[in-house]
Backbone of each chain as nested JSON, in Angstrom:
{
  "chains": [
    {"id": "A", "residues": [
      {"number": 1, "name": "MET", "atoms": {"N": [-3.577, -18.543, 13.404], "CA": [-3.429, -17.924, 12.081], "C": [-3.544, -16.391, 12.212]}},
      {"number": 2, "name": "TYR", "atoms": {"N": [-2.647, -15.711, 11.572], "CA": [-2.687, -14.25, 11.615], "C": [-2.639, -13.667, 10.208]}},
      {"number": 3, "name": "ASN", "atoms": {"N": [-3.276, -12.52, 10.06], "CA": [-3.109, -11.706, 8.868], "C": [-2.178, -10.559, 9.226]}},
      {"number": 4, "name": "ALA", "atoms": {"N": [-1.088, -10.417, 8.498], "CA": [-0.174, -9.315, 8.772], "C": [-0.186, -8.36, 7.584]}},
      {"number": 5, "name": "THR", "atoms": {"N": [-0.45, -7.089, 7.856], "CA": [-0.362, -6.084, 6.801], "C": [0.877, -5.247, 7.051]}},
      {"number": 6, "name": "ILE", "atoms": {"N": [1.737, -5.183, 6.063], "CA": [2.988, -4.442, 6.21], "C": [2.977, -3.275, 5.235]}},
      {"number": 7, "name": "ILE", "atoms": {"N": [3.088, -2.08, 5.769], "CA": [3.126, -0.879, 4.933], "C": [4.578, -0.442, 4.826]}},
      {"number": 8, "name": "ILE", "atoms": {"N": [5.078, -0.365, 3.611], "CA": [6.483, -0.042, 3.393], "C": [6.583, 1.309, 2.696]}},
      {"number": 9, "name": "LYS", "atoms": {"N": [7.05, 2.305, 3.438], "CA": [7.153, 3.661, 2.887], "C": [8.606, 4.052, 2.745]}},
      {"number": 10, "name": "LEU", "atoms": {"N": [8.869, 4.959, 1.839], "CA": [10.218, 5.516, 1.756], "C": [10.438, 6.43, 2.95]}},
      {"number": 11, "name": "LYS", "atoms": {"N": [11.644, 6.422, 3.479], "CA": [11.971, 7.304, 4.599], "C": [11.861, 8.755, 4.161]}},
      {"number": 12, "name": "LYS", "atoms": {"N": [11.636, 9.628, 5.125], "CA": [11.612, 11.069, 4.837], "C": [12.94, 11.482, 4.221]}},
      {"number": 13, "name": "GLY", "atoms": {"N": [12.886, 12.252, 3.173], "CA": [14.121, 12.729, 2.564], "C": [14.559, 11.875, 1.385]}},
      {"number": 14, "name": "VAL", "atoms": {"N": [13.977, 10.671, 1.266], "CA": [14.306, 9.839, 0.108], "C": [13.362, 10.225, -1.03]}},
      {"number": 15, "name": "LEU", "atoms": {"N": [13.914, 10.483, -2.2], "CA": [13.088, 10.895, -3.336], "C": [12.101, 9.802, -3.734]}},
      {"number": 16, "name": "ASN", "atoms": {"N": [10.887, 10.216, -4.11], "CA": [9.849, 9.293, -4.548], "C": [9.466, 9.654, -5.986]}},
      {"number": 17, "name": "PRO", "atoms": {"N": [10.259, 9.194, -6.962], "CA": [10.026, 9.592, -8.358], "C": [8.656, 9.155, -8.873]}},
      {"number": 18, "name": "GLU", "atoms": {"N": [8.171, 8.019, -8.393], "CA": [6.854, 7.546, -8.838], "C": [5.775, 8.535, -8.39]}},
      {"number": 19, "name": "GLY", "atoms": {"N": [5.895, 8.973, -7.135], "CA": [4.931, 9.951, -6.624], "C": [4.991, 11.251, -7.405]}},
      {"number": 20, "name": "ARG", "atoms": {"N": [6.206, 11.684, -7.732], "CA": [6.357, 12.924, -8.505], "C": [5.704, 12.796, -9.869]}},
      {"number": 21, "name": "THR", "atoms": {"N": [5.858, 11.622, -10.477], "CA": [5.273, 11.392, -11.792], "C": [3.745, 11.411, -11.703]}},
      {"number": 22, "name": "VAL", "atoms": {"N": [3.216, 10.773, -10.655], "CA": [1.761, 10.763, -10.456], "C": [1.257, 12.199, -10.287]}},
      {"number": 23, "name": "LEU", "atoms": {"N": [1.978, 12.97, -9.457], "CA": [1.58, 14.356, -9.209], "C": [1.553, 15.152, -10.506]}},
      {"number": 24, "name": "ARG", "atoms": {"N": [2.613, 15.015, -11.301], "CA": [2.695, 15.762, -12.558], "C": [1.584, 15.327, -13.498]}},
      {"number": 25, "name": "ALA", "atoms": {"N": [1.355, 14.019, -13.573], "CA": [0.32, 13.514, -14.482], "C": [-1.055, 14.037, -14.078]}},
      {"number": 26, "name": "LEU", "atoms": {"N": [-1.334, 14.044, -12.764], "CA": [-2.641, 14.54, -12.293], "C": [-2.794, 16.022, -12.608]}},
      {"number": 27, "name": "ASN", "atoms": {"N": [-1.716, 16.787, -12.388], "CA": [-1.791, 18.218, -12.691], "C": [-2.023, 18.438, -14.188]}},
      {"number": 28, "name": "HIS", "atoms": {"N": [-1.359, 17.646, -15.009], "CA": [-1.533, 17.754, -16.461], "C": [-2.95, 17.417, -16.874]}},
      {"number": 29, "name": "LEU", "atoms": {"N": [-3.573, 16.498, -16.144], "CA": [-4.953, 16.107, -16.459], "C": [-5.953, 17.173, -15.998]}},
      {"number": 30, "name": "GLY", "atoms": {"N": [-5.446, 18.216, -15.349], "CA": [-6.331, 19.303, -14.951], "C": [-6.665, 19.309, -13.465]}},
      {"number": 31, "name": "TYR", "atoms": {"N": [-6.144, 18.354, -12.71], "CA": [-6.402, 18.334, -11.262], "C": [-5.363, 19.205, -10.56]}},
      {"number": 32, "name": "ASP", "atoms": {"N": [-5.588, 20.537, -10.626], "CA": [-4.594, 21.458, -10.077], "C": [-4.609, 21.478, -8.56]}},
      {"number": 33, "name": "GLY", "atoms": {"N": [-5.705, 21.001, -7.985], "CA": [-5.819, 21.023, -6.53], "C": [-4.889, 20.046, -5.838]}},
      {"number": 34, "name": "VAL", "atoms": {"N": [-4.328, 19.108, -6.589], "CA": [-3.444, 18.114, -5.964], "C": [-2.08, 18.736, -5.716]}},
      {"number": 35, "name": "LYS", "atoms": {"N": [-1.656, 18.758, -4.45], "CA": [-0.424, 19.443, -4.08], "C": [0.732, 18.482, -3.853]}},
      {"number": 36, "name": "ASP", "atoms": {"N": [0.413, 17.247, -3.514], "CA": [1.479, 16.295, -3.239], "C": [0.967, 14.872, -3.496]}},
      {"number": 37, "name": "ALA", "atoms": {"N": [1.846, 14.018, -3.938], "CA": [1.483, 12.61, -4.153], "C": [2.65, 11.745, -3.724]}},
      {"number": 38, "name": "LYS", "atoms": {"N": [2.327, 10.736, -2.931], "CA": [3.356, 9.783, -2.506], "C": [2.828, 8.389, -2.781]}},
      {"number": 39, "name": "THR", "atoms": {"N": [3.707, 7.499, -3.161], "CA": [3.27, 6.122, -3.343], "C": [4.009, 5.242, -2.345]}},
      {"number": 40, "name": "PHE", "atoms": {"N": [3.363, 4.186, -1.946], "CA": [4.066, 3.207, -1.12], "C": [3.482, 1.823, -1.354]}},
      {"number": 41, "name": "LYS", "atoms": {"N": [4.155, 0.841, -0.803], "CA": [3.813, -0.535, -1.081], "C": [3.279, -1.233, 0.153]}},
      {"number": 42, "name": "CYS", "atoms": {"N": [2.386, -2.169, -0.062], "CA": [1.886, -2.957, 1.066], "C": [2.001, -4.436, 0.734]}},
      {"number": 43, "name": "VAL", "atoms": {"N": [2.266, -5.216, 1.758], "CA": [2.284, -6.672, 1.615], "C": [1.334, -7.234, 2.66]}},
      {"number": 44, "name": "GLU", "atoms": {"N": [0.495, -8.172, 2.254], "CA": [-0.429, -8.811, 3.185], "C": [-0.044, -10.274, 3.282]}},
      {"number": 45, "name": "LEU", "atoms": {"N": [0.309, -10.72, 4.467], "CA": [0.71, -12.113, 4.656], "C": [-0.326, -12.85, 5.492]}},
      {"number": 46, "name": "THR", "atoms": {"N": [-0.524, -14.102, 5.183], "CA": [-1.309, -14.983, 6.04], "C": [-0.335, -15.995, 6.609]}},
      {"number": 47, "name": "LEU", "atoms": {"N": [-0.229, -16.047, 7.92], "CA": [0.758, -16.969, 8.476], "C": [0.295, -17.644, 9.758]}},
      {"number": 48, "name": "ASP", "atoms": {"N": [0.824, -18.839, 9.958], "CA": [0.519, -19.63, 11.145], "C": [1.095, -18.979, 12.392]}},
      {"number": 49, "name": "GLY", "atoms": {"N": [0.498, -19.279, 13.525], "CA": [1.037, -18.768, 14.779], "C": [-0.064, -18.504, 15.772]}},
      {"number": 50, "name": "ASP", "atoms": {"N": [0.258, -18.64, 17.054], "CA": [-0.731, -18.421, 18.1], "C": [-0.359, -17.239, 18.965]}},
      {"number": 51, "name": "ASN", "atoms": {"N": [0.937, -17.024, 19.103], "CA": [1.4, -15.979, 19.999], "C": [1.674, -14.703, 19.208]}},
      {"number": 52, "name": "GLU", "atoms": {"N": [0.936, -13.634, 19.53], "CA": [1.027, -12.408, 18.737], "C": [2.442, -11.833, 18.718]}},
      {"number": 53, "name": "GLU", "atoms": {"N": [3.103, -11.86, 19.876], "CA": [4.44, -11.271, 19.943], "C": [5.418, -12.04, 19.069]}},
      {"number": 54, "name": "GLU", "atoms": {"N": [5.29, -13.372, 19.118], "CA": [6.158, -14.233, 18.316], "C": [5.956, -13.959, 16.825]}},
      {"number": 55, "name": "VAL", "atoms": {"N": [4.682, -13.875, 16.432], "CA": [4.374, -13.63, 15.03], "C": [4.919, -12.271, 14.615]}},
      {"number": 56, "name": "TYR", "atoms": {"N": [4.742, -11.276, 15.492], "CA": [5.222, -9.924, 15.18], "C": [6.73, -9.943, 14.939]}},
      {"number": 57, "name": "ASN", "atoms": {"N": [7.447, -10.622, 15.824], "CA": [8.904, -10.674, 15.686], "C": [9.319, -11.384, 14.397]}},
      {"number": 58, "name": "LYS", "atoms": {"N": [8.559, -12.42, 14.046], "CA": [8.868, -13.149, 12.821], "C": [8.66, -12.244, 11.598]}},
      {"number": 59, "name": "VAL", "atoms": {"N": [7.544, -11.523, 11.592], "CA": [7.258, -10.636, 10.453], "C": [8.295, -9.517, 10.387]}},
      {"number": 60, "name": "ASP", "atoms": {"N": [8.671, -9.002, 11.546], "CA": [9.696, -7.951, 11.6], "C": [11.002, -8.452, 10.983]}},
      {"number": 61, "name": "ASP", "atoms": {"N": [11.312, -9.683, 11.283], "CA": [12.494, -10.341, 10.74], "C": [12.412, -10.461, 9.217]}},
      {"number": 62, "name": "MET", "atoms": {"N": [11.238, -10.852, 8.731], "CA": [11.043, -10.976, 7.275], "C": [11.229, -9.631, 6.587]}},
      {"number": 63, "name": "CYS", "atoms": {"N": [10.738, -8.569, 7.245], "CA": [10.882, -7.232, 6.672], "C": [12.352, -6.887, 6.532]}},
      {"number": 64, "name": "LYS", "atoms": {"N": [13.11, -7.166, 7.592], "CA": [14.534, -6.814, 7.572], "C": [15.287, -7.633, 6.541]}},
      {"number": 65, "name": "LYS", "atoms": {"N": [14.89, -8.91, 6.379], "CA": [15.647, -9.792, 5.486], "C": [15.218, -9.684, 4.037]}},
      {"number": 66, "name": "LEU", "atoms": {"N": [13.929, -9.428, 3.796], "CA": [13.469, -9.517, 2.412], "C": [12.562, -8.38, 1.958]}},
      {"number": 67, "name": "LEU", "atoms": {"N": [11.574, -8.04, 2.782], "CA": [10.499, -7.193, 2.258], "C": [10.868, -5.722, 2.133]}},
      {"number": 68, "name": "ALA", "atoms": {"N": [11.628, -5.225, 3.098], "CA": [11.971, -3.797, 3.061], "C": [13.48, -3.64, 3.013]}},
      {"number": 69, "name": "ASN", "atoms": {"N": [13.903, -2.485, 2.567], "CA": [15.319, -2.15, 2.593], "C": [15.516, -1.121, 3.707]}},
      {"number": 70, "name": "PRO", "atoms": {"N": [16.084, -1.545, 4.83], "CA": [16.136, -0.658, 6.003], "C": [16.905, 0.648, 5.765]}},
      {"number": 71, "name": "VAL", "atoms": {"N": [17.691, 0.682, 4.698], "CA": [18.424, 1.919, 4.404], "C": [17.474, 3.019, 3.926]}},
      {"number": 72, "name": "ILE", "atoms": {"N": [16.478, 2.642, 3.125], "CA": [15.599, 3.678, 2.558], "C": [14.136, 3.549, 2.987]}},
      {"number": 73, "name": "HIS", "atoms": {"N": [13.783, 2.443, 3.608], "CA": [12.365, 2.234, 3.944], "C": [12.074, 2.282, 5.442]}},
      {"number": 74, "name": "ASP", "atoms": {"N": [10.91, 2.799, 5.758], "CA": [10.303, 2.601, 7.073], "C": [9.145, 1.64, 6.868]}},
      {"number": 75, "name": "TYR", "atoms": {"N": [8.871, 0.8, 7.858], "CA": [7.72, -0.079, 7.688], "C": [6.906, -0.163, 8.968]}},
      {"number": 76, "name": "GLU", "atoms": {"N": [5.644, -0.505, 8.759], "CA": [4.666, -0.592, 9.849], "C": [3.978, -1.948, 9.733]}},
      {"number": 77, "name": "ILE", "atoms": {"N": [3.892, -2.654, 10.831], "CA": [3.265, -3.982, 10.798], "C": [1.967, -3.948, 11.599]}},
      {"number": 78, "name": "THR", "atoms": {"N": [0.891, -4.419, 10.998], "CA": [-0.376, -4.55, 11.723], "C": [-0.793, -6.011, 11.678]}},
      {"number": 79, "name": "LEU", "atoms": {"N": [-1.087, -6.57, 12.855], "CA": [-1.505, -7.975, 12.907], "C": [-2.987, -8.082, 13.224]}},
      {"number": 80, "name": "LYS", "atoms": {"N": [-3.626, -9.078, 12.638], "CA": [-5.028, -9.347, 12.94], "C": [-5.202, -10.846, 13.037]}},
      {"number": 81, "name": "LYS", "atoms": {"N": [-5.76, -11.299, 14.148], "CA": [-5.968, -12.743, 14.319], "C": [-7.13, -13.18, 13.433]}},
      {"number": 82, "name": "VAL", "atoms": {"N": [-6.943, -14.284, 12.715], "CA": [-8.041, -14.844, 11.925], "C": [-8.154, -16.335, 12.224]}},
      {"number": 83, "name": "GLU", "atoms": {"N": [-9.292, -16.88, 11.859], "CA": [-9.483, -18.327, 12.121], "C": [-8.902, -19.164, 10.993]}}
    ]},
    {"id": "B", "residues": [
      {"number": 1, "name": "MET", "atoms": {"N": [-8.219, 21.466, 2.856], "CA": [-7.121, 20.574, 2.482], "C": [-7.439, 19.164, 2.988]}},
      {"number": 2, "name": "TYR", "atoms": {"N": [-7.278, 18.189, 2.134], "CA": [-7.552, 16.808, 2.507], "C": [-6.355, 15.911, 2.203]}},
      {"number": 3, "name": "ASN", "atoms": {"N": [-6.199, 14.887, 3.008], "CA": [-5.273, 13.81, 2.705], "C": [-6.099, 12.629, 2.215]}},
      {"number": 4, "name": "ALA", "atoms": {"N": [-5.799, 12.142, 1.035], "CA": [-6.532, 10.99, 0.514], "C": [-5.58, 9.811, 0.415]}},
      {"number": 5, "name": "THR", "atoms": {"N": [-5.963, 8.701, 1.025], "CA": [-5.172, 7.48, 0.883], "C": [-5.955, 6.525, -0.007]}},
      {"number": 6, "name": "ILE", "atoms": {"N": [-5.33, 6.083, -1.063], "CA": [-5.997, 5.204, -2.016], "C": [-5.273, 3.861, -2.015]}},
      {"number": 7, "name": "ILE", "atoms": {"N": [-6.006, 2.821, -1.677], "CA": [-5.447, 1.476, -1.672], "C": [-5.902, 0.779, -2.95]}},
      {"number": 8, "name": "ILE", "atoms": {"N": [-4.957, 0.34, -3.733], "CA": [-5.26, -0.253, -5.035], "C": [-4.868, -1.727, -5.015]}},
      {"number": 9, "name": "LYS", "atoms": {"N": [-5.881, -2.594, -4.995], "CA": [-5.629, -4.034, -4.934], "C": [-6.049, -4.689, -6.239]}},
      {"number": 10, "name": "LEU", "atoms": {"N": [-5.447, -5.815, -6.533], "CA": [-5.911, -6.59, -7.679], "C": [-7.249, -7.231, -7.33]}},
      {"number": 11, "name": "LYS", "atoms": {"N": [-8.138, -7.305, -8.302], "CA": [-9.429, -7.951, -8.075], "C": [-9.227, -9.422, -7.759]}},
      {"number": 12, "name": "LYS", "atoms": {"N": [-10.204, -9.987, -7.066], "CA": [-10.152, -11.428, -6.796], "C": [-10.093, -12.191, -8.102]}},
      {"number": 13, "name": "GLY", "atoms": {"N": [-9.211, -13.172, -8.177], "CA": [-9.13, -13.977, -9.387], "C": [-8.043, -13.506, -10.334]}},
      {"number": 14, "name": "VAL", "atoms": {"N": [-7.55, -12.289, -10.121], "CA": [-6.445, -11.808, -10.95], "C": [-5.14, -12.279, -10.309]}},
      {"number": 15, "name": "LEU", "atoms": {"N": [-4.28, -12.881, -11.093], "CA": [-3.02, -13.398, -10.558], "C": [-2.15, -12.273, -10.025]}},
      {"number": 16, "name": "ASN", "atoms": {"N": [-1.474, -12.562, -8.905], "CA": [-0.567, -11.598, -8.307], "C": [0.837, -12.218, -8.281]}},
      {"number": 17, "name": "PRO", "atoms": {"N": [1.548, -12.133, -9.397], "CA": [2.856, -12.804, -9.489], "C": [3.853, -12.275, -8.469]}},
      {"number": 18, "name": "GLU", "atoms": {"N": [3.762, -10.988, -8.153], "CA": [4.686, -10.417, -7.17], "C": [4.459, -11.069, -5.803]}},
      {"number": 19, "name": "GLY", "atoms": {"N": [3.184, -11.237, -5.457], "CA": [2.864, -11.886, -4.19], "C": [3.352, -13.328, -4.158]}},
      {"number": 20, "name": "ARG", "atoms": {"N": [3.185, -14.02, -5.271], "CA": [3.644, -15.408, -5.35], "C": [5.154, -15.495, -5.149]}},
      {"number": 21, "name": "THR", "atoms": {"N": [5.857, -14.542, -5.755], "CA": [7.316, -14.53, -5.631], "C": [7.731, -14.267, -4.191]}},
      {"number": 22, "name": "VAL", "atoms": {"N": [7.051, -13.325, -3.546], "CA": [7.34, -13.035, -2.14], "C": [7.097, -14.281, -1.293]}},
      {"number": 23, "name": "LEU", "atoms": {"N": [5.966, -14.944, -1.535], "CA": [5.623, -16.15, -0.781], "C": [6.706, -17.21, -0.941]}},
      {"number": 24, "name": "ARG", "atoms": {"N": [7.123, -17.442, -2.181], "CA": [8.135, -18.462, -2.45], "C": [9.455, -18.09, -1.783]}},
      {"number": 25, "name": "ALA", "atoms": {"N": [9.823, -16.818, -1.9], "CA": [11.09, -16.376, -1.309], "C": [11.063, -16.547, 0.202]}},
      {"number": 26, "name": "LEU", "atoms": {"N": [9.944, -16.215, 0.838], "CA": [9.848, -16.358, 2.299], "C": [9.933, -17.824, 2.695]}},
      {"number": 27, "name": "ASN", "atoms": {"N": [9.251, -18.684, 1.937], "CA": [9.323, -20.117, 2.237], "C": [10.753, -20.635, 2.076]}},
      {"number": 28, "name": "HIS", "atoms": {"N": [11.428, -20.165, 1.031], "CA": [12.824, -20.577, 0.808], "C": [13.736, -20.12, 1.937]}},
      {"number": 29, "name": "LEU", "atoms": {"N": [13.4, -18.963, 2.514], "CA": [14.212, -18.44, 3.615], "C": [13.934, -19.184, 4.919]}},
      {"number": 30, "name": "GLY", "atoms": {"N": [12.981, -20.101, 4.883], "CA": [12.716, -20.907, 6.059], "C": [11.45, -20.512, 6.803]}},
      {"number": 31, "name": "TYR", "atoms": {"N": [10.732, -19.522, 6.313], "CA": [9.48, -19.121, 6.966], "C": [8.343, -19.972, 6.4]}},
      {"number": 32, "name": "ASP", "atoms": {"N": [8.256, -21.2, 6.89], "CA": [7.269, -22.126, 6.341], "C": [5.855, -21.794, 6.794]}},
      {"number": 33, "name": "GLY", "atoms": {"N": [5.752, -21.038, 7.874], "CA": [4.433, -20.691, 8.406], "C": [3.657, -19.754, 7.507]}},
      {"number": 34, "name": "VAL", "atoms": {"N": [4.321, -19.111, 6.545], "CA": [3.619, -18.157, 5.677], "C": [2.841, -18.924, 4.623]}},
      {"number": 35, "name": "LYS", "atoms": {"N": [1.525, -18.718, 4.612], "CA": [0.663, -19.487, 3.732], "C": [0.244, -18.714, 2.493]}},
      {"number": 36, "name": "ASP", "atoms": {"N": [0.224, -17.405, 2.603], "CA": [-0.213, -16.601, 1.462], "C": [0.434, -15.223, 1.544]}},
      {"number": 37, "name": "ALA", "atoms": {"N": [0.716, -14.648, 0.401], "CA": [1.267, -13.291, 0.358], "C": [0.633, -12.552, -0.802]}},
      {"number": 38, "name": "LYS", "atoms": {"N": [0.162, -11.35, -0.521], "CA": [-0.417, -10.513, -1.572], "C": [0.261, -9.149, -1.484]}},
      {"number": 39, "name": "THR", "atoms": {"N": [0.463, -8.53, -2.612], "CA": [1.018, -7.18, -2.576], "C": [-0.009, -6.23, -3.183]}},
      {"number": 40, "name": "PHE", "atoms": {"N": [0.01, -5.019, -2.705], "CA": [-0.814, -4.011, -3.341], "C": [-0.177, -2.639, -3.188]}},
      {"number": 41, "name": "LYS", "atoms": {"N": [-0.742, -1.687, -3.896], "CA": [-0.13, -0.373, -3.963], "C": [-0.992, 0.667, -3.284]}},
      {"number": 42, "name": "CYS", "atoms": {"N": [-0.346, 1.678, -2.721], "CA": [-1.101, 2.762, -2.123], "C": [-0.586, 4.082, -2.677]}},
      {"number": 43, "name": "VAL", "atoms": {"N": [-1.495, 5.029, -2.802], "CA": [-1.127, 6.385, -3.201], "C": [-1.693, 7.321, -2.15]}},
      {"number": 44, "name": "GLU", "atoms": {"N": [-0.886, 8.262, -1.719], "CA": [-1.338, 9.244, -0.739], "C": [-1.306, 10.608, -1.408]}},
      {"number": 45, "name": "LEU", "atoms": {"N": [-2.47, 11.248, -1.485], "CA": [-2.534, 12.557, -2.13], "C": [-2.846, 13.632, -1.103]}},
      {"number": 46, "name": "THR", "atoms": {"N": [-2.281, 14.807, -1.301], "CA": [-2.673, 15.978, -0.532], "C": [-3.351, 16.908, -1.516]}},
      {"number": 47, "name": "LEU", "atoms": {"N": [-4.623, 17.245, -1.244], "CA": [-5.297, 18.093, -2.223], "C": [-6.221, 19.119, -1.582]}},
      {"number": 48, "name": "ASP", "atoms": {"N": [-6.387, 20.241, -2.308], "CA": [-7.265, 21.316, -1.862], "C": [-8.713, 20.869, -1.888]}},
      {"number": 49, "name": "GLY", "atoms": {"N": [-9.527, 21.522, -1.074], "CA": [-10.958, 21.241, -1.108], "C": [-11.563, 21.407, 0.265]}},
      {"number": 50, "name": "ASP", "atoms": {"N": [-12.843, 21.796, 0.292], "CA": [-13.524, 21.999, 1.567], "C": [-14.647, 20.997, 1.759]}},
      {"number": 51, "name": "ASN", "atoms": {"N": [-15.231, 20.585, 0.643], "CA": [-16.392, 19.717, 0.716], "C": [-15.955, 18.26, 0.526]}},
      {"number": 52, "name": "GLU", "atoms": {"N": [-16.194, 17.447, 1.551], "CA": [-15.692, 16.071, 1.522], "C": [-16.226, 15.271, 0.333]}},
      {"number": 53, "name": "GLU", "atoms": {"N": [-17.523, 15.449, 0.051], "CA": [-18.127, 14.68, -1.039], "C": [-17.503, 15.048, -2.375]}},
      {"number": 54, "name": "GLU", "atoms": {"N": [-17.284, 16.35, -2.538], "CA": [-16.692, 16.848, -3.778], "C": [-15.28, 16.284, -3.959]}},
      {"number": 55, "name": "VAL", "atoms": {"N": [-14.502, 16.321, -2.865], "CA": [-13.131, 15.814, -2.923], "C": [-13.152, 14.319, -3.236]}},
      {"number": 56, "name": "TYR", "atoms": {"N": [-14.071, 13.599, -2.587], "CA": [-14.163, 12.16, -2.813], "C": [-14.432, 11.853, -4.284]}},
      {"number": 57, "name": "ASN", "atoms": {"N": [-15.387, 12.594, -4.85], "CA": [-15.725, 12.363, -6.259], "C": [-14.541, 12.662, -7.17]}},
      {"number": 58, "name": "LYS", "atoms": {"N": [-13.789, 13.709, -6.816], "CA": [-12.635, 14.074, -7.622], "C": [-11.577, 12.965, -7.565]}},
      {"number": 59, "name": "VAL", "atoms": {"N": [-11.329, 12.449, -6.363], "CA": [-10.318, 11.398, -6.211], "C": [-10.782, 10.126, -6.937]}},
      {"number": 60, "name": "ASP", "atoms": {"N": [-12.078, 9.84, -6.832], "CA": [-12.63, 8.672, -7.515], "C": [-12.407, 8.788, -9.022]}},
      {"number": 61, "name": "ASP", "atoms": {"N": [-12.588, 9.99, -9.52], "CA": [-12.365, 10.295, -10.929], "C": [-10.896, 10.062, -11.314]}},
      {"number": 62, "name": "MET", "atoms": {"N": [-9.99, 10.525, -10.455], "CA": [-8.549, 10.341, -10.704], "C": [-8.207, 8.863, -10.769]}},
      {"number": 63, "name": "CYS", "atoms": {"N": [-8.833, 8.08, -9.884], "CA": [-8.563, 6.645, -9.87], "C": [-8.969, 6.031, -11.191]}},
      {"number": 64, "name": "LYS", "atoms": {"N": [-10.17, 6.421, -11.659], "CA": [-10.675, 5.844, -12.904], "C": [-9.819, 6.249, -14.088]}},
      {"number": 65, "name": "LYS", "atoms": {"N": [-9.33, 7.502, -14.067], "CA": [-8.599, 8.014, -15.224], "C": [-7.126, 7.647, -15.218]}},
      {"number": 66, "name": "LEU", "atoms": {"N": [-6.516, 7.55, -14.027], "CA": [-5.06, 7.415, -14.022], "C": [-4.53, 6.368, -13.039]}},
      {"number": 67, "name": "LEU", "atoms": {"N": [-5.04, 6.396, -11.795], "CA": [-4.338, 5.646, -10.753], "C": [-4.592, 4.147, -10.785]}},
      {"number": 68, "name": "ALA", "atoms": {"N": [-5.821, 3.761, -11.099], "CA": [-6.141, 2.337, -11.097], "C": [-6.622, 1.912, -12.48]}},
      {"number": 69, "name": "ASN", "atoms": {"N": [-6.554, 0.637, -12.727], "CA": [-7.095, 0.072, -13.955], "C": [-8.364, -0.692, -13.576]}},
      {"number": 70, "name": "PRO", "atoms": {"N": [-9.537, -0.115, -13.889], "CA": [-10.786, -0.701, -13.393], "C": [-11.027, -2.139, -13.865]}},
      {"number": 71, "name": "VAL", "atoms": {"N": [-10.307, -2.563, -14.888], "CA": [-10.479, -3.933, -15.374], "C": [-9.908, -4.941, -14.368]}},
      {"number": 72, "name": "ILE", "atoms": {"N": [-8.773, -4.586, -13.771], "CA": [-8.122, -5.558, -12.876], "C": [-8.019, -5.098, -11.419]}},
      {"number": 73, "name": "HIS", "atoms": {"N": [-8.296, -3.824, -11.16], "CA": [-8.098, -3.307, -9.802], "C": [-9.398, -2.956, -9.084]}},
      {"number": 74, "name": "ASP", "atoms": {"N": [-9.381, -3.184, -7.797], "CA": [-10.379, -2.593, -6.906], "C": [-9.654, -1.522, -6.114]}},
      {"number": 75, "name": "TYR", "atoms": {"N": [-10.344, -0.434, -5.783], "CA": [-9.658, 0.565, -4.965], "C": [-10.565, 1.085, -3.866]}},
      {"number": 76, "name": "GLU", "atoms": {"N": [-9.903, 1.578, -2.836], "CA": [-10.575, 2.072, -1.633], "C": [-10.017, 3.455, -1.351]}},
      {"number": 77, "name": "ILE", "atoms": {"N": [-10.884, 4.401, -1.114], "CA": [-10.432, 5.77, -0.851], "C": [-10.748, 6.144, 0.592]}},
      {"number": 78, "name": "THR", "atoms": {"N": [-9.767, 6.655, 1.31], "CA": [-10.002, 7.158, 2.664], "C": [-9.588, 8.619, 2.693]}},
      {"number": 79, "name": "LEU", "atoms": {"N": [-10.49, 9.468, 3.17], "CA": [-10.162, 10.901, 3.239], "C": [-9.956, 11.324, 4.68]}},
      {"number": 80, "name": "LYS", "atoms": {"N": [-9.032, 12.254, 4.87], "CA": [-8.818, 12.813, 6.206], "C": [-8.587, 14.307, 6.045]}},
      {"number": 81, "name": "LYS", "atoms": {"N": [-9.375, 15.099, 6.776], "CA": [-9.224, 16.562, 6.678], "C": [-7.941, 16.972, 7.396]}},
      {"number": 82, "name": "VAL", "atoms": {"N": [-7.154, 17.821, 6.769], "CA": [-5.962, 18.365, 7.428], "C": [-5.96, 19.879, 7.259]}},
      {"number": 83, "name": "GLU", "atoms": {"N": [-5.166, 20.54, 8.072], "CA": [-5.104, 22.029, 7.985], "C": [-4.11, 22.458, 6.925]}}
    ]}
  ]
}
């Protein structure tokens, strides 16, 4: 059994309107010290498997097919073995 | 200058329909080994400040006021000093 954490970020150069909105809202609330805000998404999966490499490849496949859009997203996979 | 990463998760017991949908979609795609899927959001802020405790309190304040909903969310703040 593995826990996979997938961090899905927008690629450099892709606009992040949600982050811009957060930044503007924080500045409006008086937090002038905030210079930049970015948002990104994470998915945590629990999945069967014994071989770390196999599990990694499977999760990578899921990212390409469903979880991320390779045109605009970069993603990072972290695996942790659990009982 | 600090980089603050804020991980915003739903509290235990709060339904995560997005995660359920991801789980179902992965199972439909043939990934039967996936037993659970949870999604959560992250915000990355770049903000001025020299004193770590002060910055932490400020970010905690932002979470309470804007970034998270304390009724349904738990959040985790990680600070990293940058130049």
